[in-house]
N, C-alpha and C positions, 0 to 999 in steps of 0.2 A: 787348722786347717780352714783357710780363708772360704768366705761364700760369695759364689759368682756375684758381682754387681749386674744389676737386671737395667738398663739402657732406659732412660730417661722416656724414649719414644713408647716404648713398648709400655710400659707404666701407664701412659697419658692414655693410650689407646685402648687397654684393657680397662682402666676409667671410664671409658668414652661409650664403650659396650655394655656397663651396668649402666649408668647413666641414661644412656636413649629410650630402652623401653619405658623408663618412671617419664623422664621428659616425653617423650611421643604421647604416652596415656595421657598426663595431663593435660596437655594442647590437645587431645582430642576432647577429653570429656568440656574443657574449657570452651573450645569451640564450638560444639554441639549446643549448650548453655547459650551461651552471643547468637547463635543460630535462631534457636527456639525464642529470643525473645525479640528478634528480630522479624521473626514468623509473625509469631502472637502481635506485634505492634503495627502489621501492616495486612491483619485479617479485615476485609473488608466485613461491614453490615449488613442487613437484609435491604436496604435504602443504594447503597451503592453498586450492590449483584443486580439490582431492581434499574439503576444505570445504566449498567456496562451492557445490559441485555437487551433494554432499549434501546442503546447508541448504536450496538452493531446496528439493530434492527430497522436502521429509518429510511435506509436505500430498499428495504425487504433481502432475507436474508434465510437461510432452510438451518435448522439448526444444528446441524457438523458445524459450519459457519461461525456462529453463535457461538457453541460450546468452546470454538480451538479463541475465538476475537477475545469471549468474555472470559475467558479460563475459569471454567465450569467444567460440570462432566454431566454427562447424562442425563442421569437420576437428579440431582439438583436442577437441571433445569426446565427435568418436563414436572417438578413440582412449582416452580416460576411462571409458565406458559399460561396455567389456567387460571390463575391470581391475576397477570397482568391484563387476560381476556378476558376475565369476568369484569377488571373495572375500567375499561375500555381503553387502558394504555398501547392495547397487542391486538391487530387479528391477525388470521390466517389464512392466506387463499393457497387452498393446496396445503403443498409443504413448506411456501414460502411464507413467513411469519414477517409481516411489517408495523412501525411504530405508525401509530394515529398521530391525527390530529392534536389529541387531548396528551396522549404519550409525547407528543414534544413538544406540549406545553407545560409539561410537568418536570421535563429534563431542563427545560426553558428556567423552569422555578427552582431547582436544585441549584442550576449554575450559580444563579444570584444568591441562594441563600449562603450555598459554598465559600464565594465572592466573598460575601459581608463577615464571617465568621470565621474564613482562614484570613484574611489581609490587616 
């Protein structure tokens, strides 16, 4: 008795089903690994976070605006505001935070330093 021949197309389809979960799993792992590498490369340090906060507050800004534009959360912002105020880099007027003259000088100095180091 002859065994029925299975069409090639069906075999290829079955093989793809078995391979797909493995390939997908590997791709996801690789993607996550690469994503984390990029994320850690792009992490900001304390100085960069302060620069972002002061840059947003140059014309005056509320906490919510600073949080969104500086890409922070409220808890982190709450830690930086007193630090910046104590050093005279930022002032609070009611609910509005504004970068002081000293803060603007700090930003200017930071930009010069970054330009020298990064070019």
